[in-house]
C-alpha positions in Angstrom: -60.9 18.0 44.5 -63.9 15.9 43.4 -63.0 13.8 40.5 -62.6 10.1 39.5 -60.4 8.6 36.8 -61.4 5.1 36.0 -59.4 2.6 34.0 -61.3 -0.6 33.4 -60.4 -3.7 31.6 -62.0 -5.0 28.4 -64.1 -7.8 30.1 -65.2 -9.3 26.8 -61.9 -10.8 26.0 -62.1 -13.6 28.5 -64.0 -16.9 28.5 -67.7 -16.8 28.0 -68.5 -17.0 31.8 -66.8 -13.6 32.2 -68.5 -12.0 29.3 -70.9 -10.0 31.4 -71.8 -6.4 31.1 -69.6 -5.5 34.1 -68.8 -1.9 33.0 -68.6 0.6 35.8 -69.6 3.5 33.6 -73.2 3.7 34.8 -72.1 3.8 38.5 -69.7 6.6 37.6 -72.5 8.5 35.8 -74.5 8.3 39.0 -71.7 9.6 41.1 -71.0 12.4 38.6 -74.6 13.6 38.8 -74.9 13.0 42.6 -71.7 14.8 43.6 -71.3 17.1 40.6 -67.9 15.6 40.2 -65.7 15.2 37.1 -65.3 11.7 35.7 -62.9 10.3 33.2 -63.6 6.7 32.0 -61.3 4.7 29.8 -61.1 1.0 28.8 -57.8 -0.7 28.5 -56.9 -4.2 27.3 -53.1 -4.2 27.0 -50.1 -3.1 29.0 -49.2 -0.5 26.4 -52.7 1.1 26.7 -52.4 1.1 30.5 -49.0 2.7 30.3 -50.4 5.3 27.9 -53.1 6.4 30.3 -50.9 6.3 33.4 -48.5 8.7 31.6 -51.3 10.9 30.3 -53.0 11.3 33.7 -49.8 12.4 35.3 -50.3 15.8 33.7 -51.1 18.8 35.9 -54.5 19.2 34.3 -55.7 16.1 36.2 -54.6 17.1 39.7 -58.2 17.8 40.7 -59.1 14.1 40.3 -58.8 12.7 43.8 -59.8 9.1 43.1 -58.0 6.7 40.8 -60.3 3.7 40.2 -58.8 0.5 38.7 -61.3 -2.1 37.6 -59.6 -5.3 36.5 -59.3 -9.0 37.2 -56.9 -9.5 40.0 -54.8 -11.9 42.0 -52.6 -11.6 45.0 -50.8 -8.2 44.8 -51.5 -7.9 41.1 -54.0 -6.9 38.4 -54.7 -8.7 35.1 -55.3 -7.4 31.7 -57.7 -8.9 29.2 -56.0 -8.2 25.9 -52.6 -9.7 26.6 -51.7 -13.4 26.1 -52.0 -15.5 29.3 -48.3 -15.3 30.1 -48.1 -11.5 30.0 -51.5 -10.4 31.4 -50.5 -10.2 35.1 -49.1 -6.9 36.4 -47.7 -6.9 39.9 -48.2 -4.0 42.2 -44.5 -3.4 42.1 -44.6 -3.1 38.3 -47.7 -1.0 38.4 -46.0 1.4 40.9 -43.1 1.7 38.5 -45.4 2.3 35.5 -47.3 5.0 37.3 -44.2 7.1 38.0 -46.1 9.7 40.0 -49.6 9.3 38.6 -51.0 8.1 42.0 -49.4 10.8 44.1 -51.9 12.3 46.6 -54.7 10.1 45.2 -57.1 7.6 46.6 -56.2 4.5 44.6 -58.9 1.8 44.6 -58.5 -1.6 43.1 -61.8 -3.1 42.2 -60.4 -6.5 41.4 -60.5 -9.9 43.0 -57.8 -10.8 45.6 -55.4 -7.9 44.8 -55.2 -7.1 48.6 -54.8 -10.8 49.6 -51.5 -11.5 51.4 -49.2 -9.5 53.6 -49.4 -5.8 54.1 -45.7 -5.4 53.3 -46.1 -5.3 49.5 -49.3 -3.1 49.8 -47.5 -0.6 52.1 -44.5 -0.6 49.7 -46.9 0.2 46.8 -48.5 3.0 48.8 -45.1 4.5 49.8 -43.6 4.1 46.3 -46.5 5.8 44.6 -47.2 8.5 47.2 -50.9 7.6 47.2 -53.0 9.2 49.9 -54.7 5.8 50.5 -55.0 2.5 48.7 -58.0 0.1 49.0 -59.1 -3.2 47.5 -60.4 -6.7 48.1 -58.8 -9.8 49.6 -61.5 -12.2 48.2 -63.0 -13.1 44.8 -65.9 -10.7 44.7 -69.4 -10.7 43.2 -69.5 -7.9 40.7 -72.8 -6.4 41.9 -71.7 -6.4 45.6 -68.3 -4.9 44.7 -70.0 -2.1 42.7 -72.3 -1.3 45.7 -69.2 -1.2 47.9 -67.2 0.9 45.4 -70.1 3.4 45.2 -70.4 3.6 49.0 -66.6 4.0 49.4 -66.4 6.9 46.8 -69.3 8.6 48.5 -67.5 8.4 51.8 -64.3 9.8 50.3 -66.3 12.8 48.9 -68.0 13.3 52.3 -64.9 12.9 54.5 -61.9 13.7 52.3 -60.4 16.1 54.8 -60.7 13.4 57.6 -58.8 10.5 56.1 -58.7 8.7 59.4 -62.5 8.8 59.6 -62.9 7.1 56.2 -62.2 3.5 57.4 -64.4 3.8 60.5 -67.3 5.3 58.4 -67.1 2.4 55.9 -67.0 -0.1 58.8 -70.0 1.7 60.6 -72.3 1.9 57.5 -71.1 -1.0 55.3 -69.1 -3.3 57.6 -71.0 -6.5 56.7 -70.6 -5.9 53.0 -66.9 -5.1 53.5 -66.3 -8.3 55.5 -68.1 -10.3 52.8 -65.8 -8.9 50.1 -62.6 -8.7 52.2 -62.5 -5.0 51.7 -59.4 -3.2 53.1 -58.2 0.4 53.2 -54.5 1.3 53.9 
């Protein structure tokens, strides 16, 4: 069950300060070679593109992909799309859970986005329960893109190492990468 599905926003649509080469593809290529895992990488800019991939990846042929990696801009309990107009670019976790309609069941769902895990646990727990995710993770702070990639890489490595010991995952991350996790506000539920 070693596989990662990554949906990443089109970073180039934002203001010039965000037009960096933030793509996670090279990190995923490294994991693919290191762990001999399967990787699917797709870029999305609009809500309809996101819905298309969430529906597609619900199919049984993707059951062996244990990690769902969502790389977007974020805000409290939400992600943001680049290709939508400013009034429509935010998708709440509640809306995302509804859109996913079973896609995240039995998956490790990781939000590599600023502040998505900021706020109370109630909404995060509701998302986890509603989607049937094995575990959800993300950041409470605005994150540096290089530091978050290092953390994401380390986290996926720990999932592959300890996938049968879900309770050990958080303690392993704290043991080996606690300082980085604290700096980023990294949380696992």
